[in-house]
N, C-alpha and C positions, 0 to 999 in steps of 0.2 A: 614579542614574536610568537606566532601561532605554531605550537609544536604538536598539534593534533595530526594523526595519521589519516590520510585519505584511504578508505577501504574500497569504495566504489566510485568510479568517475564516469560520467556520461558526457560525451563530446558531440555536440551538434547533431543530435539524434533525429532521424526522420523515420516515420512508419506510414506507409501508404497502402491503400487497398483499391482494387479495381472494382468499380460498381457500375454495371451496365455500360461499359465502354468509357466511363469517366473515372478520374482519379480522386479518391477521398484521402486527404492528408490528415491522419489521426494525430500524429505527433510531428511538430514542425520546428526543427532547430533547437531542441531542448538540450541544455548543458547544465549539469549539476555535479557537485562533489559531495559525497556522503562520508562523514568521518566515523572512524571506528568507535564503538561503544556509545554512539549517540543515536538519536531518533530524528528523522526528518519526516514531516507530514506533507503529503501531496493532497491539496484540497482544491475543490472546484465543484461546480454543478454537474449533474449527470450529462455524459456525452463530451466532457472536456478532454478526455484521453488519459485519465488517471489510471484506470485498470489496464489499458493498453500498455502504458509505460511499465507498470509492474510486471506484466506478462513477458515483456521483452527482457527484463532483468533476470527472470528465471528460465528463459529459453523456450517459453511456450509460444512466442510469436517472433518472427524474424525482423530484424531492423532493415529498413530500405536504404538508409544512409547513416553516416556517422559511426561512432565507436563507443563501446562499453568496456571499461577496464575494471577488473576485480583484483584487488591486492596486487596491482601492477601487471596483471596478465590481460591480454585482449581476449574477451569472451564473446565478441560480437557474433562471430560465425564459428560454431564448434561442430566437430564431427560427433557421431553418436557416442563413441567411447569417451570423448572429451566432455560431452554434456553430462554423461553419467557420473564422471568424476566430479564435475562442478556441483552436482546435486547434493553432494555431501557437505558442501559449504554454503549453498544458497537454497533456501526453502521458502515455501509460501503458505500462509494461512488464508483460506478462502472465505468469502463473504457469508455464504449460506451453509450453516452446519447441517441443514436438512438435506441438501443436494450434494454436498462434497464428500459425503461418507458412503461407502458401499453398504447398502442395506443387507446384503447377504453375508457380510463378514462380522465377526464379533469384535468387541472393543480391542482385545489383545491382538487379533489378526490384523486389524486396521493399522494399529500402531507399529506392529512388527513388519508390515509390508516393505517399508523403505530399507529395513535391515536385511530382509530376505533378498532384495534386489541388488543392494549396494555394498553389503558387508559380508565377510566370510566368518560367520559365527556359528558355533554349535547351537543345537536346540536349547540347551540349558543356558548358555550365555545370552541367547536372544530373549528367553523368558525372564531372566534376571534384569536385563536392560529395560524390557517393557514394564516390569514391576517398578523399577526405579523411576522411570520417567512418569508413570502414572501417579506415583506418590508426589513427585515434584510439582505436577500441575493440579494436584488436589483431587484426583480421581481415586475413590476407594477401591481396594483390591477386589471387593465383591462384584464389581462391574466388569471383571475380566471377560466373562463369558456372556455378557449382555449384548444385545443388538442395538444399533442406534435408535430405532423407533421406540425402544423401551425407556429412553432417557429424555430428559428435558433439554431445551435449547442450550442452556449454560454448560451442561455436562457434555453435550455434543461438540460445542466449540472447544472445550478442554481437550477432547479427543483430537480435534484438528490441530491444536497447538502441540499436543504430545507427539503426534505424527511428524510435525515439522521439526521438533527438537530432538527426536530420537537418534538422528545421525550426528548430533552435536555440531550444527552449522554455526557460521560466523554471522551471517546476514539473513534476515527474514523479511519478506515482503508481506505485509498485512493488508489485505484488500477488504476494506469495510468490515473488519472482524466482529464488530458489535452491532451493526445496523439492523441485523435480523433478530436481535435479542430484545427481550423486555427491558425497559429502563432500569428496573431493579437489579437486573443481572449484568447490565453493561459495566457498572462500576466495579463489580467483582472481577470481571475479565480484564479490565484495564489495569486494576491494581495487581492482578496476577502477572500481566505482561511486564509491568514496571519492575516487579520483584525478580522475575526471570532475567530481565536485562541486567539488573544489578548483580545477581548471583552468578550468571553464566557469561557475562561480558558480551552480550548480543548487540547487534546493530540493526535498527528497524527502518524500513520504509513504510510509513503508516498512511494508507490511502483512505480518504474519507471525504464526504461532502459536508460534514458537520464540524464546524470549527470548535464548537463547545467540547467535543469529544477529545480533541488533540491539545487543548490549551495546557494541560498539565503533563502530558506524556511526551511532548515533543521539545527538542532543543531548537530546531529550526522549522520553518513552514515555507513551502513553495506553493504559490497560488497559480493554478492553471486555468486558462480560458481557451477553449476550442483548439487544444493541442499545443498552445504556447505557454511557456512559463513567464508570467507577467510580473511576478514579484517574489523575492526570496529574502527573508529576514529572520531574526531570532523570534521565538514564540512571544516573548515579552514585548518586543518592539512592535510586532504586528498588531497586537490588541491596543497598544497605546498610540501608535503613530503609523497607520497604514498609508502607503504612498500611492499605489496604483488606484485609479478611480473605481475599478471593479471590486477591490477588496472591501471597502466600507459596505457595499451592498451585501456581500457575504456575511459580514459581521452583523448587519441589521437583521439577517434572516435567523439568527440564533434565538430560539424561544426564550422568553423571560416570564417567569411565574410571578407576576406582580400586578396588582390591581391599578397601581399608579401609572403603569405603562399603557393601560387600555385607552384606546382612542387617539394615541399619539401617532402622528404621520410617520410612515416608513419610507425609506429611500427606495424608489422603484426605478429600475433601469429602463429607459425608453428606447424605442427603435426596434428594428427587426434583427433577429439572430442571424449572424453571418453564416453562409453555407460553408461547410468544410470541404466541399467538392470544388476543386480548382479555384481556391481562394485568391483574392488580390494580394499583392505584396503589402508589407507593413504589419502593424498591430491589428489583430483580428477584432479587438474591442473598439477600434477607432471609429467605425460608423455609428456606434451607440454612445460614444464618450463626449461629454460637453466640453472637455478641455483639449480635444484632438487638434493637432497642427499638421502641416504638410509633411513634417518628418514622421509623424505617427502613421500617415497613409503610405509611407514607403517612398515618398518623393525625394 
């Protein structure tokens, strides 16, 4: 019997945008359960709707249809006050540490900003909390009065992580948190996030296009293609026995540093990419899938 607690539940979610009089369906009927103290990776190529899904979770984008439940509460459409309260429990780490930090604020001011907006603390209590979270994420105290442009990419992303953690949230959406970093720094940030999850009991939604990044940090992986969730399995199962025809193509895209792999044929997806604007019913991958049947086409 599965005794895991569902922390966040997505039910038949739709997100649509109006583009020049036509409807672009960015998220189409996605349903997911995310369990407490676990990590789920949302993977897929650029434009598949990963970041849109993450932004709906934190309230940065509205859902067009469906429901989102957090800890048993419906958070699909919240008022300003309700959204402010939710921010203490759900936070986001953004992709680009160069663009997501205010260049006019010092490190301590950036980390303290969520406290200033959402918590009633004295100046001394706020300073102590900032110092504590900086130590937690591995930022030396000497950087308190530094500005983001004075620090390297790894330290900037640690600032973003500290800012997300300072309110002691339960759930964090990580939108490509290491893709803008050097490869040598990526492992440090991933190890830090795994340590923080263990020590603070965090739950992650880890958004990425790189399956190699999430192989060790994720409990489950959901594969998205043009706004649809086409496969969801445990991380171990995905790498051993991928089921959806799109997933092996993603796996083949993982770079392998081996001379023996040079010249070996790669799996290439044939056919034209389906337009997300007013799409046909059925699986969006069906027009490019060699195994598609009438059922896949929505018949």
